[in-house]
C-alpha positions as CSV (number, residue, x, y, z in Angstrom):
1,M,-11.7,-53.1,71.8
2,A,-9.8,-56.0,70.2
3,A,-9.7,-56.4,66.5
4,P,-11.9,-59.2,65.1
5,D,-8.8,-61.2,64.2
6,A,-7.4,-60.8,67.7
7,A,-10.8,-61.8,69.2
8,A,-10.9,-64.9,67.0
9,R,-7.3,-65.8,67.9
10,D,-8.1,-65.4,71.7
11,A,-11.2,-67.6,71.3
12,A,-9.1,-70.3,69.5
13,Q,-6.5,-70.2,72.2
14,G,-9.2,-70.6,74.9
15,A,-10.6,-73.6,73.1
16,D,-7.2,-75.1,72.7
17,S,-6.5,-74.5,76.4
18,T,-9.8,-76.2,77.4
19,L,-9.0,-79.1,75.0
20,A,-5.6,-79.6,76.7
21,R,-7.3,-79.7,80.1
22,V,-9.9,-82.2,78.9
23,L,-7.3,-84.5,77.4
24,A,-5.1,-84.3,80.5
25,S,-8.0,-85.1,82.7
26,L,-9.1,-88.1,80.6
27,D,-5.5,-89.4,80.6
28,D,-5.2,-89.0,84.4
29,D,-8.4,-91.0,84.9
30,K,-7.4,-93.8,82.5
31,A,-10.0,-93.1,79.8
32,E,-9.6,-95.4,76.8
33,D,-9.8,-94.9,73.0
34,V,-9.6,-91.1,73.4
35,V,-10.2,-89.2,70.1
36,A,-10.2,-85.5,69.6
37,I,-12.0,-84.1,66.6
38,D,-11.3,-80.6,65.3
39,L,-14.7,-78.8,64.5
40,A,-13.3,-75.3,64.2
41,G,-15.0,-73.6,61.3
42,K,-17.2,-76.7,60.7
43,S,-19.8,-76.4,63.5
44,P,-21.2,-73.5,65.5
45,L,-21.6,-75.7,68.6
46,A,-18.0,-76.2,69.5
47,D,-14.4,-76.0,68.2
48,H,-13.5,-79.5,69.4
49,M,-15.3,-82.8,70.2
50,V,-13.7,-85.5,72.3
51,V,-14.9,-89.1,72.4
52,A,-13.6,-91.5,75.0
53,S,-14.6,-94.7,76.8
54,G,-14.4,-96.3,80.2
55,R,-14.5,-99.9,81.2
56,S,-17.5,-99.7,83.5
57,A,-20.5,-97.4,84.3
58,R,-18.8,-96.5,87.5
59,Q,-15.5,-95.5,85.7
60,V,-17.5,-93.5,83.1
61,S,-19.3,-91.6,85.9
62,A,-16.0,-91.0,87.8
63,I,-14.3,-89.7,84.6
64,A,-17.1,-87.3,84.0
65,E,-17.3,-86.1,87.6
66,K,-13.5,-85.4,87.8
67,L,-13.5,-83.7,84.5
68,V,-16.3,-81.4,85.6
69,D,-14.4,-80.6,88.8
70,R,-11.2,-79.8,87.0
71,I,-12.8,-77.6,84.4
72,K,-14.7,-75.7,87.1
73,A,-11.5,-75.2,89.1
74,A,-9.7,-73.9,86.1
75,T,-12.4,-71.7,84.6
76,G,-14.8,-70.9,87.4
77,R,-17.7,-72.2,85.3
78,S,-19.5,-75.6,85.7
79,P,-19.8,-77.5,82.5
80,R,-23.3,-78.9,81.6
81,V,-23.6,-82.6,82.1
82,E,-26.1,-85.2,80.8
83,G,-26.3,-88.9,81.6
84,K,-23.9,-89.1,84.5
85,E,-26.3,-91.0,86.7
86,A,-26.7,-93.9,84.2
87,G,-23.0,-94.0,83.3
88,D,-23.5,-95.6,79.9
89,W,-23.0,-92.4,77.9
90,V,-22.1,-89.1,79.5
91,L,-22.1,-85.8,77.6
92,I,-20.1,-82.9,79.1
93,D,-20.4,-79.5,77.5
94,C,-17.3,-77.5,78.3
95,G,-18.3,-74.6,76.0
96,D,-15.8,-74.8,73.1
97,V,-15.2,-78.5,73.8
98,I,-17.9,-81.1,73.9
99,V,-16.9,-84.5,75.5
100,H,-18.7,-87.8,75.1
101,V,-17.7,-90.6,77.4
102,F,-19.1,-94.1,76.6
103,R,-19.0,-97.4,78.5
C-alpha cells in the first residue's frame, strides 16, 4: 500500500497529466482565450478548471466532442458532458479537471 504522501503525489501527477491533455486538445482545435485555474487544495471538486471559448456554437460543440474522444482514448473513461447539443456553454468533467467551453 502506498504511503499517503505517495498517493497524493500520484493523484497530483494524474491531474497534471489530464490538464496537459486538455490544454493540448484545446490548442489543436483552435480554442480561444484558454485559461487554466489551479484549484488544488481549494476545492474538493477538481484540481484544475479550464475555461476556453470558441467562435461559434458549431466550433464549441466540436471542441467538446474531440476533447471527450481524446480523454477517453488516453484514460479509457468517458468524461461527463453537459450542454454539447446547444453549443453555447459546454461543461466537460474529466475528473480532476473541469472544462468550460463558451461561445
